[in-house]
N, C-alpha and C positions, 0 to 999 in steps of 0.2 A: 283782087278785092272784084267781086261780083256788081251789075249795076247796082241788084238791091240792095247789098251791102251798102254800098257808096251813100244811097238815099237813106237807108239806116241811119250812117253814120253822119251823116249830114244834118238830120232830122233832130239827133241827140245832141250835135253840136249848138246847133241853134236853139234848142231847149235850154239847156244850160246858161248858155251866153243870156237867153234872156229874163231865165230866172234869177241870175246874177243882176243883171241890170236893175231888176225890178227891186230885188231886196237891198241892193245898197241905196236906191233910191229909196224905199221905206226908211229905212235907217240913216238917212241924212234928213230924211224929213221928219222924223221923231227928233232928233237933236236940234234941229232947228225950232221946234216947238219949244222943246222944253229948256230953251236957250237962257232965256229970261228967268226963269224958275233957280237958274243957275248963277246967272250974273253976270252972262260971256256975252261979249261980241261976237256978231258973224262971223269975224275972221276968226276968231279964239275958237271957237265950235269949229268952224272947219279943220283947222289945224287939228282939232282933238279927233276931229271924225276920222284924219287921215294919218293918225297918232298907233291907229291900231293897225295889228300884223293882220287880223283878219280881213278888216276890210281891204287893205292894201293886198293882200293874196286873193282875193276873192276879186278885185278891180284886174289885177292880170291874167288870172283865167278869163275874164269876160272880155277884155282887151283882145287875151289871145286869140279866142276863138271869134270873137268880130272881126279881127282885120283878116284872117283865114279866110272866113266864109264871106267875106264882102267883097277881098283882095286877092281872089285864090292864085293869080298868076302872077303877080308880083314877088319883088325881092326879098320884101321884109314879110310876107307872108309864107315863103319857104324856109325860110330860116327858124320862123316861129312855129314851122309847124314840124320840125326835124323833133327825132324820136327823144333824144337828149332834153329837149325844152319841153316837150309836152309832158316826160316823167319827171321832171324836175317840178311842174306843176301840179301834177300829182301829190310829190312827196309834202310839198308844202298844205296842199288841200286835207291829206293825210293826218299832219302834224295838227292844223286846226282843226279836226273833226275831233283827235285825242286829247289834245291840251285843254279844251274847255269842257269836253265830259267827265274827263276826270279829274282835272283840276279848277274849273271853275264855276261848271252848272252850279255847284249844291250852293253856291256863294250870294245868290239870288233867284226870283221866281217872274221872269215878266210874266205879262198876261196881253191880250189882244195883238196889236201889231208888233210890238216889240218881241212877243214869243213868236210870233212868223218870220219876223226878220231874222229872228234867233238860230231858227232850227232849218229855214234855206241856208245860212251864210254857214252853219257851224255844221250841220247833217246833210241837207240834201243835197247840195251842191258838189260837196266832198264827197259824196257816194256817186255820185251822176258823173262825176268827171274820172271816178275809177273806175267804173262803170266803161265809160268812154274809152279812156287808156287801154283798158283790157281786151277790147272785141276793136279798134280799129285804129290803134297807133302801130306802125310797124316795128315788129318786133326784131330783137336779134341784133340792134344797133349799142347796147347800154354796156360800158364800161366801168368797172371801178374804180376807175380812175375819177370818172364823173361827181365822185362823190364828192371830191376837193371844191369843184366851182359850183357844187349845188352850195355849198355853207355861204358861199360869197352874201348873199340876199339876206338871209340873216342874219349872219353876222352885221353887214351894212344897216340895218332895220335897229341893231342891238346899241350899235353908236349912237347911231341918230335920236332913239329914245331915251339913252343917258344924255346926252350933250342937251338934248332939250329939257331936258327932268332938271337940270341945275338952270335953265335961266328960269320955268316958270313953274315948277316944283310939281307939273305933271306927267304922272307913270302909270300908264297904259295899263297896266296889269300889278298886281300886287307880288306878284314874286318880282317885279323889276323895281320893286320900293325903295329907292337909296334912304330914302330919309326913316323908313320905320325898319329895314334890314340893313342898311349899310352898305357898303361895297363890296367887300368880302363874300358876303352869303349871295347879293346879288350874281357875283362873276360867278360863283359855284352854281347856284342855277341855271344862269345862263351856259356853262358847260353843260350841266345833266341834259338841259334841252338841245341842245346841239348833239350831245351823243344820242337822243332820241332820234333825230332830224337826221342822222347817219345810218341809225338802225334802222328806219322805215327806207332812206333810199336802197340801203344792202339787198334789203327783202323787194324792195319793186324790181332791181336789177337779178334777183335771182328767180324771180317770178319770170321776168322777159325772157333769161334763158333758155328757164324750163317752156314757155309758151313757145318760144323758138324752134326747140328740140322736137318738141309735138306736132308741128305744123311741119318741120321738114318730114317728118317718119310718114304723114299723111300724103304728104305730094308725093313719096317714093311708094307706099303703098296704092 
């Protein structure tokens, strides 16, 4: 990577991290402002805030890039900057974007700051992170076996979301609402979403291999 390319990569990483922190802050502030209308305590509001896959995934991306930029030579930053980790976050963010825009966008029409937060979290940040992965992350290191560990995070989220729903009856997404759908349909929905994540991951790995081969040909010529 040339010096100019490195600077561009750092700038893009910083822009994504900043936008992620800003959008996460806006969304949290909105929920805290509306908590009295919904009769929730601050603790309950925070629990619901961190109950959304979108929030957790954008937080994951923000923390990842922030740590890499702030502590580039640390062991943690080196681990987080591995191509498999960067690709996994890309997969999750693409899933967030597709899930929201295909399944959830039509369910409501946010305005003002809520619209801004929604677009940042579900569209802008996923697109920017995908671009960052395409142009800045080392290619040729991904294997199809990575698909299996990449499912760990969404699977853990699903288990915790369902466990939490049995306690306070809060399900963050309509396709996970056991009270309305029952466990059979929720598990079916979850299986379909898992297949979607696998499909996105498969495509990301294919793109990784194609870009690696193109880069190798460019070096040879």
